[in-house]
N, C-alpha and C positions, 0 to 999 in steps of 0.2 A: 809711662806713668812715673817712673823714677825720676826722669828728667823734669817732668812737670812739678813734682814735689820739691826737687832741688831748686828750681826756679822760683817757686812760691816761697820757699824759706829765704832765699837770697833777697827777693823783693821785700818780704816782710821785715827782714833784718835791716835793710837800708832805710825803710820808713821808720822803724823804731829808733835807729841810730840818730835820725834827725830830731826825734823827740828828746833824746838825751842831751842835746845841746841847749835845751830851753833855759836852764839855770844860767849858763854862761851868757847866753844871748840877753836874758832879762837883766842880769847884773851889768853887762857891758853898756847898756842903755841908761844907766842911772845918770841923773843930772850932773853929778860931780865929775863924771868921766870926761866931760868936755875939757878938763884940765890935764888929761893924761899925757898929751903931747908935750906939755911943759914940765913934766915931772921926771926927775932922775931917780930911778929905782935901784941904782947901783951903789948908793952910799947910805949914809944915815938919813933918816927922815927929819925934815925941819918942822913938820907939822903933822897933826893927826890926819889931815886931808891927804897929804902925800902918802902916808902909811896906808890909808884906805884905798887909794888909787892903785898903789903897788900890789896890795893883796888882791884886789879885783883882777888886775892883769895876770898875777900869778895863778889865780883860780882859773881864768880862761885858758891858760897854758896847760895846767895839770888836768883840767877837765877834757881838753882836746886829746891829750895823751891817753887818758882813761878810755875815751871813745875809740881810739886806735887799738888799744889793747883788747877792748871788748869785742871789736870787730874781728881781731885775730882769733880770739877764743871761739866765736861763732863760726868762723871759717874752718877751724880745726875739728869741729864736732860734726860727725856724719849722721848721728842718730837724731831724727827730728824731735823725738820726745825729750831727750836730754837737752837739746838746744832750746826747746820751749821752756823747760824748767829753769835753765840758766837765764833766759830772757826775763821770765817772770820774777826770778830772784833779783835780778839787776834793777828792774822797775821798782820793786819793793825797797831795795837798798837806796835808790835815789830819793824816795819819799822819806826814808829813815834819815838820810843825810840832811835833808831840809829841816826835819823835826829836831834832830840833834842840835843843829846850828841855832835854830830858834830858841831851844831850851837853854843852851849855854850862854846865849846873849841876852836872855831875859833880864830886865832890870837896868840895862845900859841904855844910854840915850845918845843921840847925835852920832858923831864920827866914831865914838867908842863902841856903840852898838854895831856899826858896820865893820869895825876892825875885829871885834870878837866873833861876829857871825862869819865873816869871810875867812878868818883864821881857822875856824872850825871846818868850814867847807874845804879849804885847802888841805888841811891835815887828813881829813877823812877820805878825800879823793886820792891823795897820795897812797894811803893804806890800801884802798880798794884797787888801785892800779897795780900795786905790788902783789896783791892777792891774785889778780888776773895774770900777771907775769908768771907767778908760781904755777898757776893752773896750765898755762901755755906750755911751760917746760915739762910738766908732768904728764901732759896728754899725748 
């Protein structure tokens, strides 16, 4: 029975983790990302389009790291009820991240809307990833 519960938790976690990539996947498919291969993100931006592309790429990177950290937290927790609470909170946090980014970018248009939205997504994701790192160290 215990092995069955562990297997169920692991399978459920892997399914949920794929859902957590939806923002990065959605944003990576934005029309302007077709120019990503011609954009240098290591220097100053020559245009707001370059800035937006680089923020999108950075978001994909930090979101991927967030998901790695979240998986580590889930693997470290043995108690199913605690693990479920953490998963539920993380799902709520993802909704909050989207709402927060939407609110801070309200009133902007065009590339500036994308820059402000993506900037918020990046910063919030970095903070959440750090929170998860702290949780991993403390557990």
